[in-house]
C-alpha positions as CSV (number, residue, x, y, z in Angstrom):
1,M,18.3,23.9,16.9
2,N,20.1,22.3,19.8
3,Q,21.9,19.0,20.2
4,E,19.1,17.3,22.1
5,F,16.6,18.0,19.3
6,V,19.0,16.4,16.7
7,V,19.5,13.4,18.9
8,H,15.7,13.1,19.4
9,I,15.0,13.2,15.7
10,G,17.8,10.7,15.0
11,T,16.5,8.3,17.6
12,Q,12.9,8.6,16.3
13,M,14.2,8.0,12.8
14,L,16.1,4.8,13.8
15,W,13.1,3.5,15.7
16,T,10.8,4.2,12.8
17,M,13.2,2.5,10.4
18,A,13.4,-0.5,12.6
19,K,9.6,-0.8,12.9
20,V,9.1,-0.5,9.1
21,A,12.0,-2.7,8.0
22,G,11.9,-5.2,10.9
23,P,9.0,-7.4,9.8
24,V,10.3,-7.9,6.3
25,L,13.8,-8.6,7.5
26,L,12.7,-11.0,10.2
27,S,10.5,-13.0,7.9
28,S,13.3,-13.3,5.4
29,L,15.7,-14.3,8.2
30,L,13.3,-17.0,9.4
31,V,12.6,-18.4,5.9
32,G,16.3,-18.4,5.2
33,L,17.0,-20.3,8.5
34,I,14.3,-22.9,7.7
35,I,15.6,-23.4,4.2
36,A,19.2,-23.7,5.5
37,I,18.1,-26.4,8.0
38,F,16.3,-28.2,5.3
39,Q,19.4,-28.0,3.0
40,S,21.6,-29.2,5.8
41,A,19.3,-32.1,6.6
42,T,18.9,-33.2,3.0
43,Q,22.4,-32.3,1.8
44,I,21.0,-30.2,-1.1
45,Q,23.6,-27.5,-1.5
46,E,21.9,-25.3,-4.1
47,M,22.7,-21.7,-3.4
48,T,19.7,-20.3,-5.4
49,L,17.1,-22.4,-3.5
50,T,16.7,-19.7,-0.8
51,F,15.9,-16.7,-3.0
52,I,12.4,-17.5,-4.2
53,P,11.0,-18.4,-0.7
54,K,12.5,-15.3,0.8
55,I,11.1,-13.1,-2.0
56,I,7.6,-14.7,-1.5
57,A,7.8,-14.3,2.3
58,A,8.9,-10.6,1.9
59,A,6.1,-9.9,-0.6
60,L,3.5,-11.5,1.7
61,I,4.6,-9.5,4.7
62,I,4.5,-6.3,2.6
63,L,1.0,-7.2,1.4
64,I,-0.2,-7.9,5.0
65,L,1.6,-5.1,6.8
66,G,2.2,-2.6,4.0
67,S,-0.5,-0.1,5.0
68,W,0.8,-0.1,8.6
69,M,4.4,0.3,7.4
70,G,3.4,3.2,5.2
71,S,1.4,4.9,8.0
72,Q,4.4,4.6,10.3
73,A,6.7,6.3,7.7
74,I,4.0,9.0,7.0
75,N,3.5,9.7,10.7
76,F,7.2,10.2,11.2
77,T,7.5,12.5,8.2
78,T,4.5,14.5,9.3
79,E,5.9,15.0,12.8
80,L,9.3,16.0,11.3
81,F,7.6,18.6,9.1
82,R,5.6,19.9,12.0
83,S,8.8,20.4,14.0
84,I,10.3,22.7,11.4
85,P,9.0,25.9,13.0
86,A,10.7,24.9,16.3
87,V,14.0,24.4,14.4
88,I,13.9,27.8,12.7
89,Q,13.5,29.7,16.0
């Protein structure tokens, strides 16, 4: 196992993690921003108002993109397991 291989695996892991977590995080961010603008415009300063819409948005994204997210994680894990013989040599 050399340093380039470890860097490659680390890079692939970070990209896979960003692809899998990105849609859920971005949807929660956008919903939170919209709710914050609404709260600012109406001067409603309830801190718990943002939680339910964020949870609903995250659940919808997981329902819509869950199979794709799972396949990305499974593909990365499969490639990692297939590279084990190269590491042992």
